[in-house]
N, C-alpha and C positions, 0 to 999 in steps of 0.2 A: 715643282716637279716632284712626283712621288718617288720615294726611295724604294728600291726593290733589290732582291738578292743579285739580279743580273747587273744592275747599275753599280752596286758595290764591287762586284767582281771586275767589271770593266775599269773602275777607278784603281783597284789594286793592281791589275795588269799594267795599266799605264804607269803607275809609280814604280813597279818592279822592273818592267822591260824598257821604259822610256829612256833611262840614262845609260843602260848597258845593252848594246845590241846582241851580245852573246847570250843574254837571257831570253831573247825572243825565239820561240820555238819555230822550227820549219813547219810550214803548213801547205796543204795542197788540196784541191777538190777531188772528190771521188768521180770516177768515170763510169761507174756502174751503180746499181741500186741494190745494196745488200739486204734491204728490209730490216726486220727486227731479229732475224735468226741467221742471216747469211754470214758465212765465215770467210768470204773472199772480198777484200777491199781492193779495187782496181784503181791505180793512180797513174799520173802521167809519166813519172820517172821512178821506177822501182829501185834504181841504183841509189836513190837518196835514203833508202831504208836498209836495215839489216835485222837479222833474226835477234830477238831479244828487245827490240824497241817497243815502247808503249806508245800507242796513239790514242788521242783523246778526241771525242766528238764534241759538237757544240753544246750538247746537253750535259756533258761531263762524263759520259761512259768511257771507261778505259778498256782498250783491247790490246792483247799481247801478240806481237808478230812472231809466229812459230815457224814460218817458212816463206820463201819468196820465189815466185816463178815469173821472171821477166818483170812485168808491171803489175802483177797480181800479188797482193799481200795475203797470206793465209794467217788468219788471226783467231785467237780465243777470246770470245766476247765477255763483257761484264766482269772485268778483273777487280773492280772496286766495289763500293757499296751502291753505285748507281746502276740500275738495270739497263739491259740492252735497249736501245731506242731504234725506231724505224728510220733507216737511212735511205736517201735517194741520190741519184746522180747530181753532182754539183755541191753536195754537202761537204763542208770543209773539215778535214781532220788535222790535228796538230801532232807533231812527232816529239816525244819526250818533253812535254811542257815543263817549264821550270817549277811551277807549282800547279797541282791539279785543282779542279773545282772543289773537290772534297777537302783539300788542305786549306783553301781560302775560306770555305764556309766554316771550317773548324776554328780558324783563327778569328773570324768575325764573332763566332759564338763565345770564344774565350774573352774577347774584349767586352762584349755585352755583359758578361758575368762580372768582369772586373770593374765596370763602370758603376755597378750597383754597390753601395747605396748613394754614391756621390752625385751621379747623373740620373735624372728621373724626369717625369712630367706630372703635373697636377691635374686631377680630374675629380669629378663629383658623382656621387651616387645618392639617390634618394632611398631612404630606408623607411618603410611603412611600419609604424609602431601602434600597439594597442594598449600596452601596459609597460611598467618598468621591468625590463628583462634583458637577457642577452639575445642579440640578433645576429644571424649569419649574414655575411657580406657576399654579394654575388661575385664580385671580382676577387678571386683567390690570390691575386698578386698584390693586393693592397698592402701598403706599408706606411706606418707612421701617419695617423690622422693629424691633419694640420688644423682643421677648424670644423665646427658643426653648428647648425642653427636650424630653427624652424619658425614658421609664421603663425601668429594667432591674433585675429582681429586687427590686422594691420600693424601690429607691433612685433618686434623681434625679441625672442627669449633664448637664452643659452641653456640648453639642457645639460645635465651632468652626464658625462659619458666616460667609458673606460675601454681602451682598445687592447685586445689580447688575441692570441692564437690558440684555438682549441687543440690540445695535445692529442686528442683522439684521432682527428682527421686533418690537422694543420689548417683547418678552415679559419680565416680571420673572423673575429666576432667583436661586436660592440655592445657594451652594456649601456643602456640609455635609461635615464630617470628624468621624467619631465612633469612630475606632479600631476599624473593622470591625464596629460595631454594625449590626444590621439590624432594621428595624421602622419605626414612625411617629415622626416628629419633629413636635412641636407648635409652630407658629409663630404668635406674636401679632404682628399688624401693624396699621398705620394705613391706613384707607381713606377717601378723600374721598366726599362725597355726590354721586352721579352722576345721581340721579333724585329727583323730589319724593316718590315713594312710599317712599324710604329714610329720609326725614326723621322724627325723633321729634317729638312735640308741642312740646317745649321749643325746638326749632330753627326751627320754622315761623314764629314771629313775627320772627325775625332775617331770614329770606328775604322775608317780606311787607313789612317796613319798608324793606328795601333795594330791593325792586322798585318800591315807590311812590316812593321817592327818585329812582330812575332815570327813571320815567315822568314825574313832575312836573318834574324837573330838565331833561329834554329839551325841554320846552315853556315853561319858566319865563320870566317877564318879569324882566329884570335889576333888582336892588334899586335901582340908581341912577335908574331910571325912576319910582320911587315918589314921588308928589307929597307924601307926608307922612301922618301918622296922622290929621290933621284933614281928613276928606273925607266927602262924602255918598254916596260910591259904596257899592253893596252889597258888592262885593269890592274892597278897596284895590289899587291898582297895586303890583305886587311881591309880592302875597300868595302866589302860587304859589311864588315863590322862597323865601319864608319857610317855607311848608309843606314844601318840598323839604328845606330845611336841617334842619327839625325831625325829619323822618323819617330823615334821614341820621344825626343825632345819636343817635336812638333805636336805629337799626340798629347803630351802633358800640358803644353802651352794652351792648346785648344780646349782640353778638358777643364783646366783651371779657369779659363774664361767662361765656360759654360756653368761651372759651379758658382762663380760670382754672379752670373746672370740669374741663376735659379734662386740664389740667396735673396736677391732683390724681389723676385717674383713671389717668394714665400712671404716677404714682408708686406706685400700688397694684399694678401688674403686678410680680410677684416677680422679684427678681434672685438671691435665695438660695432656690433651689427645694427644697433639702433640708428646710428648716423650714417655709416658708410654703405650699408646695404638697403636702407630704406628706399632710396631713389630708384633702385633697380627692381625691387619686388612689390612695392606698393602699387595698387591700382590707381 
C-alpha cells in the first residue's frame, strides 16, 4: 500500500481522536453548492455553529464563520495557507477541528527532518566518467556514499573516490579516479526521506507516532497540573501530556528498530566486489 499525505493524515486523526471522543470535531454535509468562491455554507442545523467557528473542508481549506442566518453560515474563505476549493452539495465540513491539515502536515515535515540522518534509504546512481575529475550527482539529496564500483572486462575494480558538497551551489560531487577507465561508476549512497510519498509502509508508523507526539505535546497540559488518578473527569488533567509521552516512546521504539534494520542493510552492501557482486553483474 502506497504511503500518501492523505493516508498519514488519516492515521494521525485516528490516533488523536480515537481514544478521546471530545477531540472528534463535529461534522456535517453541505446542503448547497458554494463552488470555489461562494461565501454561504448551508447546513442541516445552523444551531450547531456560532460566529467565530472555523470550519474545515476535506481538502483542508479553513473558512471563518462571520454570521449565521438560520441554517446558512456566512463565511470568509481560505483563512489558512490552503486556497479555496470547489465545494458541492454533500461535501463534508468539520467544525473547529482539533488539528488542521496544515498542522498535521507541518508535524509530519518536522519528523521527516528529525529522522535525518538516522533513518534513510539506500539507492544507486550511475555516474558516467571520462577522466579523473569531480562529477556532479543528479540526486541533490545524496548523503554519505556507502560504496562505489565499476565493471571492466568482467572483473570488478574499486575506483578511488571522494565525496563532498560544492560550497558554491551545495550540489553533491564525487571525485573519481579510475586510472583512465571510461564508463559508468555505480555509486551506492544514503538518501533521506524528503517526501511522504517516498516512505515505505514500515516507516509510516514512525512518522505518524512522531507527528502525534508533536501535535499533542504542543497543546499538552503539564503533568504537574494533574489532580491525580482518582477523579470523576471524563479525561483526567494531564492526560494529553501522558498521551504525548506514549506516542513519543512508541516513535522512538519504532525509529530505533528501523535504525538497527538499516545498519544491517548497510552491512550487506559489498566491500569485496570481486566475490559478492560478480554473480549479479557478470554475463
